[in-house]
N, C-alpha and C positions, 0 to 999 in steps of 0.2 A: 835283538831287539833292546834299542836304545829308548827309553820312554823317560815322561816324567809324573811322580807321583803326588797329589795336592792333596793336601789335607783344609778343606774349606772352611769356610766361618769367621778369619781374622780379616780385621779392619788395616790396610796398609797406613802406618804413620812414620815419621821420619825425612832423611834425607835420599839421594840416588843420585850421582853422577853417569849422566849420559858419556856414551866412550863415543867415538870417531866413527863418523858418518861410513858404511857399509861403501854403500853407492857411491859415497867419493874415494875412498881409499883403493880402490878396484881399479879406479878409473885411471888414477896419478900413477899408482904402479905401474902397468899400461906405457901411461904416456913417457917413463923411465927412460922406456926401449927406444925414445929419436935421438938420444947424445950419449953419445961414449962419455964414461965415466961414472962416479959414486954419485947417485941421487940418497937424500936421508929423508925419508918421512917419518913424522911424531904421533904420538897420539892414531898409531894405529890398534882398530881392533882385532882384537886374536880370535878369529872365528874359523868355519871351516869353510868358510869360500875365499877368504884371504891365505887357509894356508893350500887350498887349489891352486889363486893364482901362484903362491910361490913356486910350486911342482909345475907350472906351465910357463913360467920366469926362467926355469932349471933347464925345461925340455928345450927351449931357446939358446942356452950355454948363460945365461946373467946369475950372474954372481950373488945371489941374496943374503942378509942375516938378520934375521930378527931377534932381538932382544928387549922385554919388557914391553914397552910398548915402539918403538924406535926401530922402522926396517930401512935398511941400507940395499942400496941395488946397484950392482957394477954392472953398467949394459955394454962396456966396451967390447966386448970378444962374442959376440953372437954370432951362435954357426948352423944356427937352423933357423926357418922362415916356418915353419909347419908347429901347428897346434896340432896336438894327438885327440884324438873319439874321446880315448880315455878318461880326460881331462877335461873338455869343453861339453860331456855330457852332461857334468857335476855342474854346470856352470854354465848359463847362458851369455856372464859378462864377459865370458873367456873371447870374445867374438871381437870386444874392443883392442887385440891388438892388431887386427886385421891394419886399420889404417897406419899406427906409427908403423907397422913392419912395410908398409908399402910405402911409405911415405922416406923415410933411412935407405932400406934397401933395395925398392924395386921391384919388391917381391914377398910374398904371403899365400901358406896356404892354411887355412882352419876349417875345421870340421863344423858342419852345421852343428849349432849351440841346441843343447840342454836346457836342465833347471828346473825349477817349477812347472806344471803340470796346470799352467793360465788359459789355456787355449791355443791360437794357432800362432800368436806374435811373427808375425811373419819379417825376417830379415831383407826385403825387398829393399827396403829404403835404405839401408847400409851398402847396398851393391849399387846401386843406381848413383847413389852421390859421389862414391868411388869413379862411376864409370863418367860420370860428367866433366869431374877432375882429369879424365887421362886414361886411365887403366884399364886395361881389361882384363874382365872377369866374368867367371862361367861355374857353375856348380857343377863338380864330376863327381860321381861316384859318393856322392856322403861332404866330398868337400869344397868351401868356396877357395876359387883358386885365382888371386889377383898377382896383376903383373904390368909393371910401367919399368921396360928397359930404358925410356930417353928421360925419364923423372915425369910426377906429377904438374899441371897447368892450373892455375886461376880460373874459377868458372860461377857461376850461378850456380846456386843447387837449390828447390826448390821444395821444400815437405809437403807432402798431401797429408800429411799429419805429423803435431811435434815430435817426434819420435828422441826420447832421452839418449840413448845410443849410439841410436845414426848420427841427429846433432854429434855427440861425443867423436866418432868416429872419422866423420867429415874434417870437423874441428882438427883433428889431429894431424889428419894427410894433408891439411889445407897449409900447417903452418912451414912445411917443407915443399909448398908448390912454387913454381914459377909467377910472378902476380900475385892479384886479388883475386880471392875467394869473398860472393857472397851468399848468405846462406838463408834464404828467406823460410818464414814458418817456424824457424828456430825453439826448441821446447827452450823454458825460461827455468826451468828447478835449479837453485840456487847450489845443486853441485855439477851445474853447467857454469855457474861462476865460478866454482872454486876450483875447475878445472881450467877457464879460462885466465886467471890470476896467474895462475901455477903454470900454468904455457909461459907469459908474459915474465915471469919470475928468471924464466931459462932462454929469454932472449928473442918469444916470439912479441907477434904483434896482431893484438888480439882484439877488439872493439865490437862491444854491443852484446855481448852476453848478460842476461836477463831479459832479456827481450826479444821481440819474433823476428829480427835483423840481426845477425852476428857476420862481422866485414872483419876479411883474414889476410891480412899482408903478409906473402912468405917472406921466411928467410931461408938464409941460404945453411947457416949453423945454429942450435941450438947448444947449452950449457948443463949439466947437471944443477939442481938446486936442494939447499935443504930444503921444506917444508913440516907445514902443520895441520893434519886434516881437520875439518869442519867438526860441528859435535852433528849425532845421528838423529834427525827431526821424526823419524819413524821412532826410534825409541823411544827418546823422551813422548810422543803423542802416546805411544801405549802404558810406559807409567801414569802419565794424567788421565788417561780413561779407567786404567785398572784401580788405582787409587778413587775416578769418581762413582766408581762401579760396586767398589767394598765399601765406600762412606767411609773413606779415609781421610788422611791430611799429610801430604808429602808436598817437599820440596825438591823441583826434580831440577837440578843446576847442570849450569853448561846448555841450559834450551833457550833454543834461540825463538824469540816468538816472532819475529820476521820470518822465521821459516815454518813457519805452521799457524798465519794469518786464519786461514778458512775454518780449522781445524778448531782452533780459539774461539773464533765465533760462532761454530756451533753448539759448543759446550758451553757458549755464555748465552746462547737460546735457551737452552736443556736448561738455564738457573744455578750452573754452576760456580761457585765465586772461586773468582782466579786474580793473583796480583804475579805482577811484573817489577821486579827487579833486578836490579846489579849480577845478582848472584843466578840467575833462574827463574822458575815460573813453581809460585807456591799454590797446591791446590787447599781450597779451607774444608773442614770437615762439615759434609751435608749428609743429611741421608736422603740414597739415589731415589727412595719412592717422593721426597719430593720435588723430584727433578722432573722434568716434562721431555714427552717426545718431541722428534723434530726431523724435518724429511732432508736427505742428502742425496746428492749426489757427483759419482767419483768425476772429476775432468784433468789435463795438466795443468802442473803448477800455473798460476796459483788458487788452482782450485782444490776442490778437497783433495786429499793423495787417495791413491788407489789401497795401497800399503796401509790403510789406517783404515778401511773399510771394515773388516773383521771384525775391529776390536772395537767401533762401533756401534756394531751388530748388535756384541755382545751387553755393552753398555746399555743401548736399547731396550735388552729384556730385564733390565732391575728398574726401569721409569716409568711415571708414569702414562698412560697411553699408547699411543701408538706412533710409529715411526716409518715411514717406504725409505727405501737406501735403492737407489739407481746406480748399479755398474755399469759406465761409459766406455772403460779401459781394455779389462780382460773379461771375455766369454764366459770363462769357467771359475772368476774368483767366486761363487755366492755357492760354492757348494759344502762349506764349512755349515753352513745353515743345517742340512741334515744332519750332521755332529748334534749340535746343537737343542735340537727337536729332541735328539733321543736322551739327552738332559732336564728334559722338558718344558725348555722353552716352545714359545708361539709367532713360530714366521710360516710366514706363505710365501712361496715364489712364483712370481707371473713372467711367463712372458723369456726364459731364460736369466735376467738383467735386471728385476726388477724382485724384493722380497721389501712383505709386511710385516715391522717387527710388531709385535703387543707385549705391553708391559705393565706393573710388573712381574713376573712369572718365578716362582722359587725354583731352581734350579738340583737335581739333586745329582752327586758322583757316579757317575759311569766308566767305561772305556770304551774310550773315542780316538779317531785315528786323525793326525795329523796330514791333512791334502796339502798343505804350501805350506813356505815358512810363516805369513802373516797368520794362516788362517790356524797353525800351530800355535803360535803367539797368542791367538787370541782363546784356544780353548782352556791352554792354561789359568789363562785371564778369567774364563768362566769356572772352572775350577776351584775358584778365590772365594766366588761369590755360591759355589754348590755347597747342597748340603752333602756329610760326608768325601769317599774318598773318588777325588777321581784318575784315571791311571790317562795318558795323554802317550802313545803308541807312534811312533816313526819321529820319532823326535830329533835323526839328523836333521830335516827343516827346520828346525829352530834352531840348534847349532850352526844354521849356513849362515846368519847372520844376527844373534843376540849374544854378546859378550857376557860370561858369569852370570846367566839371566837366574838361573834357582839361588846362586848367590847375592845377587842383589832384591829379590824379592824375599828372600831369609833377612835380609839385613832391616827388610821393613814389616818385617813379624809376620811374614807368613810360612805357613807349614810346607815344602815345595823341596822336594830331592830330588837328583837326575840317578838315573839305574841305567848302568848296560850290562847287562846278562845278569853272574849275580852282585855285583859291585853297586854301591850304592853312591858314590859321591865320582866326579870324571877324573 
């Protein structure tokens, strides 16, 4: 069992640099399948999900090398069009190879996706989008099978919900389709904009990314490109909230305020003192008991990110007053509240998607289990403010999305160790 062991009580102080965005790097790696030749990606985080993506690319026949923060992918000789179950079950983002494979080769098979247990997270939007582009899609014995022997054709695709993954999959498929594709009610996340910019760098014609309407003019061929992954906004938000919860003072380097508009607004409403500069976001020292509770409702971007909801829950346990969190994206994402209550938090759940958080509460260290990636990071954050020792089991979830998490926290003065079996270091 991999786990994090945290000795609580230290205030975070110093500087921390944000790694490349997990949710962007994975999609750019998949997009490399669209063009033969060597794609070079810089600022790629060395995390478990990226390792899974490299294994998936290898299974498809792509050649990849990963040194430092630079990933090189040669997709010239793809000899398989199947994403196997043993890889896809580890990471839901594996479904993102569906669009590129169908666009370039006219066929793909992807096992029904896995990843964090956050609820149903249906992939129907992906399939319906590809069907609109002319692909024949079926789900057979646990595999999504898509064929377009005559190639894809441009169409109008309307999403009932602005799904990030479905928007990315359809956008990558549409860049090689004949004619114009219009994606209505598209996701607007920064990672969508980053993918569109990357595709345009390859020779695609994608307009409107970052709005609810994306227009794609299909092209006959694309070229590999050298690109730099954007900073991870969720990691940046995690460190800002951890610093606020511990009463610390931290400069989060490379954090982009335009990617955290609603989160920064909520921190400001709580009384957190922030300074935006060229180097990043600076959070000034302030006793968390002087902060006040706020209400938060998760929504697709530019709303409050669901990936930062659990971290905000921990912060609310340390401020004065009450705050209500409404989870509108994933139905199972409040399950971390049970573990926090075991540490002494005062959190009441209502209707399965709403939590009332009372503060300030003195948390006590104990052994807890990470329910998912972001919930696991939130429990480590709770350990930072708790009295005594906190052990966060099932740390594999956290390793999926945070690069050198314990090293970065330790550099800020926290007492955090990663343990795997008898080992105490990675």
